[in-house]
RODO-2510 file (C-alpha; in nm, 4 decimals, decimal comma):
residues 559
     n   res          X          Y          Z
     1     m     1,4625     0,3943     1,7029
     2     s     1,1287     0,4408     1,5312
     3     r     0,8773     0,7146     1,6011
     4     r     0,5687     0,4915     1,6275
     5     f     0,2658     0,7081     1,6916
     6     t     0,0109     0,4802     1,8604
     7     v    -0,3375     0,5884     1,9461
     8     g    -0,5760     0,3746     2,1408
     9     a    -0,8245     0,1447     1,9811
    10     v    -0,9304     0,1597     1,6181
    11     a    -1,1498     0,3203     1,3607
    12     t    -1,2893     0,2663     1,0166
    13     v    -1,3581     0,6007     0,8800
    14     a    -1,4146     0,7369     0,5415
    15     a    -1,2048     1,0486     0,5377
    16     l    -1,2559     1,1795     0,8775
    17     a    -1,2227     1,5469     0,9217
    18     t    -1,2502     1,6496     1,2864
    19     v    -1,3401     1,9803     1,4127
    20     l    -1,2403     2,0152     1,7723
    21     a    -1,5187     2,0600     2,0239
    22     g    -1,6141     2,4252     2,0701
    23     q    -1,4189     2,5409     1,7664
    24     t    -1,7212     2,6421     1,5595
    25     s    -2,0662     2,7716     1,6184
    26     m    -2,3862     2,5704     1,5793
    27     a    -2,6059     2,8735     1,5282
    28     g    -2,8393     2,9341     1,2407
    29     a    -2,7375     2,6913     0,9649
    30     a    -2,9869     2,6349     0,6886
    31     p    -3,0504     2,2865     0,5597
    32     s    -2,8582     2,1916     0,2410
    33     t    -2,8425     1,8878     0,0129
    34     t    -2,7884     1,5512     0,1794
    35     t    -2,4227     1,4772     0,2374
    36     q    -2,2486     1,1642     0,3659
    37     y    -2,0119     1,1892     0,6613
    38     t    -1,7928     0,9691     0,8710
    39     v    -1,8270     1,0184     1,2411
    40     v    -1,5881     0,8876     1,5083
    41     a    -1,6897     0,8491     1,8695
    42     e    -1,4655     0,9497     2,1554
    43     k    -1,2932     0,6649     2,3354
    44     g    -1,5038     0,5021     2,6032
    45     v    -1,8338     0,6332     2,4689
    46     s    -2,1060     0,3750     2,4279
    47     i    -2,2588     0,3041     2,0866
    48     d    -2,6013     0,4213     2,2039
    49     a    -2,4604     0,7460     2,3388
    50     a    -2,2717     0,8096     2,0120
    51     i    -2,5796     0,7458     1,8012
    52     a    -2,7834     0,9773     2,0228
    53     a    -2,5265     1,2525     1,9757
    54     i    -2,5253     1,1994     1,5983
    55     e    -2,9036     1,2258     1,5836
    56     a    -2,9002     1,5356     1,8043
    57     a    -2,6574     1,6975     1,5597
    58     g    -2,8981     1,6325     1,2747
    59     g    -2,7539     1,3119     1,1289
    60     t    -2,8890     0,9682     1,0424
    61     v    -2,6689     0,6606     1,0845
    62     v    -2,6664     0,4475     0,7730
    63     s    -2,3942     0,1980     0,8720
    64     r    -2,1624     0,1448     1,1689
    65     t    -1,8579    -0,0411     1,2870
    66     d    -1,9080    -0,0839     1,6557
    67     s    -1,5637    -0,2281     1,7294
    68     l    -1,4033     0,0929     1,6110
    69     g    -1,6585     0,3503     1,7176
    70     m    -1,7114     0,4611     1,3593
    71     f    -2,0372     0,5548     1,1842
    72     q    -2,1432     0,6410     0,8316
    73     v    -2,3932     0,9198     0,8544
    74     r    -2,6118     1,1244     0,6225
    75     s    -2,7312     1,4713     0,6974
    76     d    -2,8957     1,7575     0,5126
    77     r    -2,7612     2,0145     0,7532
    78     s    -2,4729     2,2283     0,6267
    79     d    -2,3539     2,2706     0,9866
    80     f    -2,3621     1,9031     1,0727
    81     a    -1,9779     1,8727     1,1025
    82     s    -1,9555     2,1620     1,3490
    83     r    -2,2523     2,0283     1,5502
    84     a    -2,0927     1,6849     1,5674
    85     a    -1,7584     1,8332     1,6707
    86     a    -1,9241     2,0265     1,9523
    87     a    -2,0740     1,7078     2,0924
    88     d    -1,8763     1,5680     2,3904
    89     a    -1,9429     1,2109     2,2769
    90     l    -1,7930     1,2546     1,9313
    91     v    -1,4424     1,3177     1,7960
    92     g    -1,5950     1,4817     1,4947
    93     a    -1,7298     1,4305     1,1480
    94     a    -1,6026     1,4522     0,7974
    95     q    -1,7542     1,4677     0,4590
    96     q    -1,6493     1,1727     0,2463
    97     k    -1,3590     1,2465     0,0193
    98     a    -1,0521     1,0794    -0,1159
    99     i    -0,7603     1,0420     0,1279
   100     g    -0,5245     0,8078    -0,0600
   101     r    -0,4241     0,7165    -0,4105
   102     a    -0,2300     0,4776    -0,6280
   103     p    -0,2723     0,6440    -0,9662
   104     k    -0,3155     0,4466    -1,2865
   105     i    -0,0363     0,6359    -1,4638
   106     d     0,2190     0,7255    -1,2019
   107     r     0,5277     0,9282    -1,2903
   108     v     0,7383     0,7107    -1,0610
   109     e     0,5838     0,3655    -1,1083
   110     q     0,5512     0,3913    -1,4883
   111     e     0,8578     0,6070    -1,5560
   112     n     0,9471     0,3888    -1,8499
   113     l     0,6256     0,4837    -2,0310
   114     l     0,7097     0,8542    -1,9904
   115     a     1,0751     0,8183    -2,0937
   116     d     1,2211     0,9114    -2,4320
   117     a     1,1766     0,6010    -2,6464
   118     q     1,5368     0,6270    -2,7678
   119     s     1,6629     0,5831    -2,4144
   120     k     1,4603     0,2670    -2,3544
   121     g     1,5514    -0,0878    -2,4224
   122     a     1,4948    -0,4478    -2,3209
   123     g     1,8469    -0,5171    -2,2042
   124     a     1,8967    -0,7425    -1,9041
   125     a     1,9077    -0,5784    -1,5660
   126     s     2,2370    -0,6050    -1,3790
   127     g     2,2416    -0,9012    -1,1454
   128     t     1,9713    -1,0879    -1,3341
   129     s     1,9788    -1,4680    -1,3057
   130     a     1,7141    -1,7151    -1,4075
   131     t     1,5287    -1,8897    -1,1335
   132     g     1,4383    -2,1846    -1,3479
   133     m     1,0757    -2,1816    -1,2449
   134     d     0,8141    -2,0160    -1,4692
   135     p     0,8743    -1,8909    -1,8261
   136     l     0,9212    -1,5251    -1,7313
   137     d     1,1063    -1,5828    -1,4062
   138     d     1,4426    -1,5072    -1,5683
   139     k     1,3254    -1,1446    -1,5743
   140     l     1,2503    -1,1475    -1,2021
   141     w     1,5858    -1,0265    -1,0664
   142     g     1,4034    -0,9413    -0,7432
   143     l     1,3419    -1,3129    -0,6662
   144     s     1,7148    -1,3800    -0,7027
   145     m     1,8190    -1,0799    -0,4967
   146     i     1,6193    -1,2004    -0,1978
   147     h     1,6890    -1,5727    -0,2688
   148     a     1,3155    -1,6474    -0,3016
   149     d     1,3894    -1,8962    -0,5759
   150     q     1,6054    -2,0913    -0,3297
   151     a     1,3678    -2,0472    -0,0350
   152     r     1,0849    -2,2310    -0,2091
   153     q     1,2895    -2,5504    -0,2098
   154     t     1,2445    -2,5432     0,1705
   155     e     0,9175    -2,3529     0,2045
   156     p     0,7095    -2,2411    -0,0931
   157     g     0,4306    -2,1217     0,1328
   158     k     0,1283    -2,3040     0,2680
   159     r    -0,2281    -2,2685     0,1470
   160     g    -0,3467    -2,2069     0,5019
   161     v    -0,1498    -1,8800     0,5169
   162     t    -0,3592    -1,5855     0,3931
   163     v    -0,2189    -1,2621     0,2531
   164     g    -0,4493    -0,9640     0,2057
   165     v    -0,3816    -0,7307    -0,0826
   166     l    -0,5290    -0,3992     0,0332
   167     d    -0,5308    -0,2222    -0,3013
   168     t    -0,7330    -0,1475    -0,6161
   169     g    -0,8537    -0,5049    -0,6588
   170     l    -0,7143    -0,8316    -0,7921
   171     d    -0,7665    -0,9789    -1,1381
   172     a    -0,8413    -1,3410    -1,0606
   173     s    -0,8856    -1,4194    -1,4288
   174     n    -0,5070    -1,4376    -1,4574
   175     p    -0,4231    -1,8113    -1,4214
   176     d    -0,1195    -1,7272    -1,2103
   177     l    -0,3435    -1,5643    -0,9481
   178     a    -0,6527    -1,7764    -0,9892
   179     a    -0,4631    -2,0813    -0,8590
   180     n    -0,4141    -1,9107    -0,5187
   181     f    -0,7171    -1,6842    -0,4912
   182     s    -0,9683    -1,7045    -0,2099
   183     w    -1,3174    -1,6156    -0,3268
   184     s    -1,4667    -1,6732     0,0145
   185     l    -1,2361    -1,4327     0,2067
   186     s    -1,2081    -1,1610    -0,0606
   187     k    -1,4266    -0,8579    -0,0443
   188     n    -1,4787    -0,5246    -0,2204
   189     f    -1,5077    -0,2323     0,0223
   190     a    -1,4957     0,0424    -0,2367
   191     p    -1,8018     0,0832    -0,4591
   192     d    -1,7375     0,2821    -0,7765
   193     l    -1,7902     0,6560    -0,7392
   194     t    -1,9001     0,8197    -1,0643
   195     d    -1,7324     1,1504    -0,9832
   196     v    -1,3842     0,9916    -0,9770
   197     d    -1,4277     0,6481    -1,1354
   198     g    -1,6597     0,7271    -1,4266
   199     p    -1,9786     0,5313    -1,5101
   200     c    -2,0398     0,2175    -1,3066
   201     e    -1,9788    -0,1050    -1,4945
   202     v    -2,2291    -0,3090    -1,2930
   203     a    -2,5618    -0,2492    -1,1227
   204     g    -2,5089    -0,1174    -0,7740
   205     c    -2,1623     0,0088    -0,8652
   206     l    -1,9860    -0,2618    -0,6616
   207     d    -1,7416    -0,4383    -0,8927
   208     p    -1,7396    -0,8113    -0,8461
   209     v    -1,4632    -0,9713    -0,6394
   210     g    -1,1788    -1,0914    -0,8608
   211     t    -1,1585    -0,7850    -1,0804
   212     d    -0,9196    -0,4898    -1,0880
   213     d    -0,9920    -0,1895    -1,3071
   214     g    -0,6857    -0,0043    -1,1729
   215     g    -0,4106    -0,2665    -1,2166
   216     h    -0,2009    -0,1727    -0,9149
   217     g    -0,3367    -0,4406    -0,6818
   218     t    -0,2944    -0,7159    -0,9463
   219     h     0,0704    -0,6245    -0,9875
   220     v     0,1292    -0,6322    -0,6103
   221     a    -0,0512    -0,9677    -0,5791
   222     g     0,1626    -1,1344    -0,8421
   223     t     0,4834    -1,0422    -0,6632
   224     i     0,3494    -1,1830    -0,3392
   225     g     0,2024    -1,5062    -0,4568
   226     a     0,1768    -1,5828    -0,8275
   227     a     0,1676    -1,9615    -0,8589
   228     a     0,4710    -2,1581    -0,9721
   229     n     0,2686    -2,3391    -1,2340
   230     g     0,4692    -2,3252    -1,5507
   231     l     0,2937    -2,0073    -1,6668
   232     g     0,4057    -1,6476    -1,6656
   233     v     0,5816    -1,5575    -1,3412
   234     s     0,5986    -1,6954    -0,9930
   235     g     0,5758    -1,4997    -0,6667
   236     v     0,7856    -1,4862    -0,3611
   237     a     0,5454    -1,7255    -0,1835
   238     p     0,3856    -1,9241    -0,4723
   239     n     0,1673    -2,1508    -0,2546
   240     v     0,0065    -1,9007    -0,0129
   241     t    -0,3552    -1,7881    -0,0409
   242     l    -0,4237    -1,4418    -0,1867
   243     v    -0,7138    -1,2360    -0,0527
   244     e    -0,8491    -0,9319    -0,2314
   245     l    -0,9179    -0,6420     0,0051
   246     k    -1,0432    -0,3793    -0,2417
   247     g    -0,9993    -0,0538    -0,0576
   248     g    -0,8974     0,1617    -0,3519
   249     q    -1,1180     0,3132    -0,6221
   250     d    -1,0827     0,2202    -0,9897
   251     s    -0,9378     0,5667    -1,0428
   252     g    -0,6635     0,4990    -0,7904
   253     y    -0,8055     0,7015    -0,5033
   254     f    -0,8249     0,5524    -0,1568
   255     f    -1,1029     0,6561     0,0814
   256     l    -1,0431     0,6020     0,4505
   257     n    -1,3717     0,4212     0,5109
   258     p    -1,3010     0,1360     0,2651
   259     v    -0,9375     0,1092     0,3810
   260     v    -1,0226     0,0832     0,7461
   261     n    -1,3124    -0,1529     0,6864
   262     a    -1,0670    -0,3672     0,4923
   263     l    -0,8259    -0,3706     0,7885
   264     v    -1,1116    -0,4636     1,0215
   265     h    -1,2140    -0,7474     0,7915
   266     a    -0,8553    -0,8683     0,7754
   267     g    -0,8415    -0,8846     1,1552
   268     d    -1,1841    -1,0474     1,1949
   269     a    -1,1218    -1,3014     0,9171
   270     g    -0,7892    -1,4060     1,0660
   271     l    -0,5658    -1,2998     0,7773
   272     d    -0,1953    -1,3498     0,8439
   273     v    -0,0412    -1,0668     0,6444
   274     v    -0,1727    -0,7495     0,4819
   275     n     0,0244    -0,5486     0,2236
   276     m    -0,0435    -0,1744     0,1948
   277     s     0,1166    -0,0229    -0,1161
   278     f    -0,0549     0,3185    -0,0977
   279     y    -0,0306     0,6391     0,0974
   280     v    -0,2779     0,8540     0,2765
   281     d    -0,4030     1,1758     0,1201
   282     p    -0,4996     1,4571     0,0817
   283     w    -0,2093     1,5365     0,3136
   284     l     0,1361     1,4011     0,2392
   285     y     0,1928     1,4437     0,6130
   286     n    -0,0939     1,4430     0,8631
   287     c    -0,0153     1,6887     1,1443
   288     t    -0,1816     1,7476     1,4767
   289     a    -0,1683     2,1265     1,4612
   290     n     0,0409     2,2615     1,1731
   291     p     0,0287     2,6432     1,1978
   292     a     0,0228     2,6581     0,8141
   293     d    -0,3140     2,4803     0,8123
   294     s    -0,6554     2,6218     0,8817
   295     p    -0,8445     2,5019     1,1911
   296     e    -1,0603     2,2914     0,9640
   297     a    -0,7588     2,1317     0,7954
   298     q    -0,5915     2,0704     1,1345
   299     a    -0,9117     1,9020     1,2568
   300     e    -0,9326     1,6811     0,9494
   301     q    -0,5745     1,5575     0,9992
   302     q    -0,6327     1,4861     1,3632
   303     v    -0,9126     1,2532     1,2705
   304     i    -0,7090     1,0813     0,9980
   305     i    -0,4344     1,0186     1,2458
   306     e    -0,6795     0,8800     1,5001
   307     g    -0,8664     0,6694     1,2498
   308     m    -0,5658     0,5130     1,0783
   309     n    -0,3924     0,4341     1,4056
   310     r    -0,7060     0,2746     1,5497
   311     a    -0,7415     0,0585     1,2372
   312     l    -0,3802    -0,0472     1,2295
   313     n    -0,3836    -0,1336     1,6005
   314     y    -0,7034    -0,3318     1,5569
   315     a    -0,5638    -0,5504     1,2789
   316     h    -0,2327    -0,6032     1,4603
   317     d    -0,4084    -0,7011     1,7803
   318     k    -0,6071    -0,9552     1,5795
   319     g    -0,2791    -1,1150     1,4588
   320     v    -0,2242    -0,9441     1,1237
   321     t     0,1349    -0,8684     1,0171
   322     l     0,1209    -0,5259     0,8490
   323     v     0,3609    -0,4398     0,5652
   324     g     0,3709    -0,1022     0,3955
   325     a     0,5537     0,0888     0,1216
   326     l     0,7823     0,3583     0,2603
   327     g     0,6854     0,6046    -0,0127
   328     n     0,8201     0,7487    -0,3378
   329     n     0,8924     1,1062    -0,2290
   330     h     1,2732     1,0663    -0,2168
   331     e     1,3075     1,2071     0,1323
   332     d     1,4285     1,1181     0,4801
   333     l     1,1084     1,0593     0,6762
   334     g     1,2802     1,1775     0,9935
   335     k     1,3780     1,5056     0,8278
   336     p     1,0856     1,5863     0,6047
   337     r     1,1012     1,8707     0,3515
   338     t     0,8400     2,1423     0,3315
   339     d     0,5257     1,9819     0,1901
   340     l     0,4402     2,1513    -0,1371
   341     s     0,1846     1,8971    -0,2641
   342     s    -0,0894     1,9007     0,0018
   343     p    -0,3769     1,8983    -0,0099
   344     d    -0,3781     1,7101    -0,3373
   345     y    -0,7531     1,6652    -0,3486
   346     g    -1,0399     1,9066    -0,2986
   347     a    -0,8426     2,2281    -0,2637
   348     p    -0,5229     2,3961    -0,3976
   349     a    -0,1914     2,2845    -0,2433
   350     y     0,0159     2,5338    -0,0419
   351     p     0,3578     2,5228     0,1354
   352     r     0,3492     2,3445     0,4687
   353     p     0,6698     2,3272     0,6807
   354     i     0,6624     1,9858     0,8518
   355     d     0,7355     1,9364     1,2231
   356     n     0,8650     1,5821     1,2488
   357     s     0,7444     1,5368     1,6072
   358     s     0,3798     1,6075     1,5270
   359     c     0,3349     1,4997     1,1615
   360     w     0,3010     1,1490     1,0159
   361     d     0,3167     0,9934     0,6692
   362     l     0,0397     0,7297     0,6912
   363     p     0,0042     0,4370     0,6875
   364     t     0,3810     0,3730     0,6783
   365     e     0,4463     0,5755     0,9925
   366     g     0,1490     0,4214     1,1728
   367     p     0,1779     0,1632     1,4488
   368     h     0,3102    -0,1864     1,3762
   369     v     0,3747    -0,1231     1,0049
   370     i     0,6890    -0,2776     0,8579
   371     g     0,8219     0,0049     0,6323
   372     v     0,9946    -0,1085     0,3164
   373     a     1,2373     0,0921     0,0995
   374     a     1,3048     0,0206    -0,2680
   375     l     1,6266    -0,0993    -0,4291
   376     g     1,7312    -0,1285    -0,7927
   377     p     1,8906    -0,4414    -0,9363
   378     s     2,2347    -0,3094    -0,8498
   379     g     2,1385    -0,3016    -0,4814
   380     k     2,1449     0,0799    -0,4650
   381     k     1,8560     0,2717    -0,3088
   382     s     1,6199     0,3717    -0,5834
   383     d     1,6370     0,7436    -0,6392
   384     f     1,2655     0,7887    -0,5651
   385     s     1,2516     0,5810    -0,2470
   386     n     1,1935     0,7369     0,0913
   387     y     1,4476     0,6362     0,3559
   388     g     1,5721     0,7268     0,7057
   389     v     1,6556     0,5557     1,0334
   390     e     1,3365     0,6701     1,1955
   391     q     1,0855     0,4698     0,9877
   392     i     1,2648     0,2254     0,7637
   393     s     1,2456    -0,1427     0,8572
   394     v     1,4000    -0,3305     0,5672
   395     a     1,4849    -0,2857     0,2022
   396     a     1,3617    -0,4932    -0,0935
   397     p     1,3590    -0,4964    -0,4720
   398     g     1,1366    -0,2160    -0,5943
   399     g     1,2931    -0,1469    -0,9308
   400     w     1,4802     0,1506    -1,0656
   401     f     1,4476     0,2368    -1,4323
   402     r     1,7641     0,4535    -1,4163
   403     d     1,9821     0,1979    -1,2485
   404     g     2,3035     0,0837    -1,4177
   405     y     2,4352     0,4210    -1,5234
   406     g     2,7264     0,3763    -1,7657
   407     t     2,6150     0,0222    -1,8657
   408     s     2,3815    -0,1192    -2,1281
   409     s     2,1115    -0,1712    -1,8639
   410     y     2,0727     0,2045    -1,7906
   411     r     1,7185     0,3277    -1,8440
   412     t     1,5761    -0,0134    -1,9426
   413     d     1,2448    -0,1717    -1,8625
   414     a     1,4219    -0,4806    -1,7219
   415     n     1,5456    -0,2693    -1,4273
   416     m     1,1881    -0,2551    -1,2990
   417     i     0,9648    -0,5209    -1,1422
   418     l     0,7691    -0,7529    -1,3728
   419     s     0,4407    -0,8852    -1,2427
   420     s     0,0796    -0,9655    -1,3360
   421     y    -0,1510    -0,6958    -1,4769
   422     p    -0,5146    -0,6929    -1,5987
   423     k    -0,5690    -0,7205    -1,9726
   424     k    -0,8434    -0,4618    -1,9527
   425     v    -0,6122    -0,1974    -1,8117
   426     l    -0,3398    -0,2746    -2,0665
   427     q    -0,5991    -0,2344    -2,3386
   428     e    -0,7077     0,0999    -2,1976
   429     e    -0,3396     0,2072    -2,1932
   430     g    -0,2972     0,0948    -2,5583
   431     s    -0,0427    -0,1788    -2,4890
   432     v    -0,2799    -0,4675    -2,5835
   433     d    -0,5219    -0,4589    -2,8770
   434     k    -0,8913    -0,5515    -2,8819
   435     n    -0,8030    -0,9103    -2,9741
   436     g    -0,5824    -0,9496    -2,6681
   437     n    -0,2484    -0,9298    -2,8485
   438     v     0,0419    -0,7177    -2,7286
   439     v     0,0998    -0,4278    -2,9697
   440     a     0,4447    -0,4023    -3,1349
   441     a     0,5387    -0,0856    -2,9474
   442     a     0,4828    -0,2559    -2,6126
   443     k     0,6672    -0,5828    -2,6670
   444     d     0,9638    -0,4749    -2,4541
   445     f     0,7528    -0,4188    -2,1443
   446     v     0,4283    -0,6202    -2,1775
   447     f     0,4156    -1,0000    -2,1977
   448     k     0,1380    -1,2530    -2,2589
   449     d     0,1497    -1,6190    -2,1625
   450     c    -0,1319    -1,8686    -2,2081
   451     t    -0,2229    -2,2167    -2,0879
   452     k    -0,2918    -2,4962    -2,3337
   453     a    -0,6596    -2,4417    -2,2623
   454     g    -0,6265    -2,0817    -2,3841
   455     q    -0,6387    -1,9006    -2,0510
   456     c    -0,3957    -1,6129    -2,0747
   457     g    -0,2109    -1,3977    -1,8245
   458     y    -0,0631    -1,0569    -1,8895
   459     y     0,2437    -0,9051    -1,7243
   460     t     0,4152    -0,5660    -1,7226
   461     y     0,6854    -0,3651    -1,5455
   462     l     0,6284    -0,1159    -1,2674
   463     q     0,8653     0,0375    -1,0093
   464     g     0,8222     0,1925    -0,6681
   465     t     0,8145     0,1193    -0,3008
   466     s     0,4766    -0,0268    -0,3902
   467     m     0,6714    -0,3033    -0,5612
   468     a     0,9177    -0,3459    -0,2772
   469     s     0,6539    -0,3879    -0,0076
   470     p     0,4978    -0,7029    -0,1597
   471     h     0,8381    -0,8730    -0,1703
   472     a     0,8543    -0,8236     0,2054
   473     a     0,4903    -0,9339     0,2513
   474     g     0,5713    -1,2468     0,0600
   475     v     0,8663    -1,3275     0,2879
   476     a     0,6484    -1,2570     0,5922
   477     s     0,3986    -1,5117     0,4641
   478     l     0,6786    -1,7663     0,4197
   479     i     0,7795    -1,7144     0,7818
   480     v     0,4235    -1,7837     0,8955
   481     s     0,4160    -2,0900     0,6672
   482     r     0,7372    -2,2206     0,8150
   483     f     0,7004    -2,1418     1,1848
   484     g     0,3253    -2,0800     1,2398
   485     v     0,1024    -2,2968     1,4551
   486     a    -0,2460    -2,4273     1,3879
   487     d    -0,5162    -2,1644     1,4161
   488     r    -0,8073    -2,3333     1,5990
   489     v    -1,0413    -2,0396     1,5384
   490     n    -0,9982    -1,9612     1,1715
   491     g    -0,8093    -2,2661     1,0458
   492     g    -0,4777    -2,2546     0,8683
   493     l    -0,1701    -2,1231     1,0537
   494     r    -0,1145    -1,8314     1,2893
   495     m     0,1904    -1,6504     1,4179
   496     a     0,2147    -1,3390     1,6324
   497     p     0,3010    -1,0358     1,4208
   498     g     0,5852    -0,9456     1,6567
   499     q     0,7465    -1,2826     1,5994
   500     v     0,7108    -1,2541     1,2238
   501     e     0,8706    -0,9089     1,2351
   502     k     1,1527    -1,0328     1,4548
   503     q     1,2404    -1,3171     1,2198
   504     l     1,2178    -1,0911     0,9151
   505     y     1,4675    -0,8461     1,0681
   506     a     1,6995    -1,1087     1,2147
   507     t     1,7461    -1,2849     0,8796
   508     a     1,7699    -0,9794     0,6573
   509     a     2,1108    -0,9454     0,4918
   510     e     2,2909    -0,6604     0,6595
   511     h     2,4086    -0,3939     0,4163
   512     a     2,6320    -0,1023     0,5193
   513     c     2,5759     0,2513     0,3995
   514     p     2,7395     0,3265     0,0671
   515     e     3,0521     0,5449     0,0460
   516     p     3,0326     0,8321     0,0242
   517     r     2,7339     0,8355     0,2587
   518     l     2,5840     1,1297     0,0758
   519     q     2,4574     0,9778    -0,2423
   520     t     2,3758     1,1965    -0,5406
   521     y     2,1821     1,0981    -0,8482
   522     t     2,3003     1,3639    -1,0859
   523     n     2,4421     1,1092    -1,3298
   524     e     2,0934     0,9670    -1,3502
   525     g     1,9494     1,3107    -1,4309
   526     r     1,8163     1,4003    -1,0897
   527     s     1,8370     1,7368    -0,9138
   528     a     2,0024     1,8006    -0,5794
   529     e     1,6633     1,7431    -0,4092
   530     f     1,7248     1,3698    -0,4647
   531     d     2,0537     1,3760    -0,2694
   532     a     2,0254     1,1236     0,0163
   533     y     2,2487     1,0880     0,3232
   534     c     2,2699     0,7424     0,4784
   535     e     2,2874     0,7381     0,8560
   536     g     2,3634     0,4313     1,0686
   537     d     2,5879     0,1286     1,0622
   538     a     2,5827    -0,2102     0,8959
   539     q     2,3412    -0,3460     1,1570
   540     f     2,0815    -0,0745     1,0927
   541     n     2,0862     0,2285     0,8654
   542     g     1,8600     0,4652     0,6766
   543     f     1,8910     0,3060     0,3329
   544     y     1,8595    -0,0651     0,4207
   545     g     1,7128    -0,0747     0,7699
   546     y     1,7950    -0,4112     0,9188
   547     g     1,9040    -0,5241     0,5762
   548     i     1,7805    -0,6594     0,2463
   549     i     1,5137    -0,9185     0,3094
   550     d     1,6274    -1,2751     0,2549
   551     a     1,3595    -1,5323     0,1929
   552     k     1,5971    -1,8316     0,2160
   553     a     1,7457    -1,7237     0,5462
   554     a     1,3986    -1,6409     0,6805
   555     v     1,2768    -2,0011     0,6342
   556     t     1,6015    -2,1894     0,7157
   557     t     1,7209    -1,9966     1,0207
   558     p     1,5747    -2,1428     1,3425
   559     m     1,3814    -1,8999     1,5587
***
């Protein structure tokens, strides 16, 4: 049912761009300024042989991940990539550059900030019901939709279950997150890069663990596991342990090397679940040999495919349940449109017809990833959400600003997903003043809640499949909490990812395709490009997959 492209072992590569062996000439290249590359060894090649080939091509290894056959290399040769590609022991080399992003101001995720102020409001989203937990939980219609408020009466999550947030960071100063944050397991894999992130805030450019200058990761983390502590909001699994895996830059870009190193760390550290609410760039789809692409672009995409699939396989084989956002490009992933947005970094975009059999949207179309589509509070597929029987697994609350057409909830902030957010980012966006107070113009969509000791948390609305995925990751962590067994190696609990996935699907609430099956969003102001046809039956279809995740059923249904 799913087109799962699986490639061998694993890799941790920084934006690998392969050039196939023999494609380019090694002759007569003059030395240039020193450049950093990621190099991937061919399968079965020893570490010593790979290093020898790198050095013969004119490179110096500065770091390595032996388990994945990946090396960070510096070279002053302008022809290093072609020399590495020509080496039999190496897949290829790529100059480091951004391959993924979760932008600070996103036209989908922060649609309410870009909307006409007259069309906004703070009206209640349809289907909202208070959970009776934390002060802002009555705004969390997503918890009610998936019965997470009821599930916690049986299983609120166990501290020994660890959930990695592979994102832009995690603001552990928020009391809702501090209560569940693991300082010992968290790690920053993405040093600030001045060309995309601006001046470094700290010496060495490696932001301390427990910070998030982008905001995206903090929002994701709150949905997964904000504590039920009488403050702010509570998460789907309010007692699990949150682990920061900073693989995204402050600017919102994701480099492959930090992302893959984060996945390797997740596997080696014995994490139970990892949420991935980002997508791989610079190519919306990575293709093996798209005729619209140059040989160099084809080679780069081949390495990205190899590297991402190796990394995902590695984490899965180490026992990590992988959950990913299906994407916000409003298209059927099994019938992709012509790609007009790639590459979106480093070079101008150009039209690329996409062959579904040889192109992949990563990481959501990578091996073992539970792909999650987004729903609005009415239960309809959010207009922006990707869909399709080929890659969808389940559906979850992701928010939809334009939901509720014809009612008072249409185009309101409350249709989106409320979660934790860093004060610093809100101040940069102008929603919070220098004294930490929410400005009058932001009071409909930014909230502040403080403990008696004066520790304050901040919260705002976002929407997207990035917000749907952490709902599913939270339910996955509840399943491990309920049915996992003692982990004698790493402590805590463990459960095979395949068993977690099976329980998640078996307990999801089946939801038939809407009628008519061809859904249009013209009333909501969208063009025909947003039209979406739902294939499948009630047991499995392109809008809902196996169904809408159900936290209560997941922890009360015997396996």
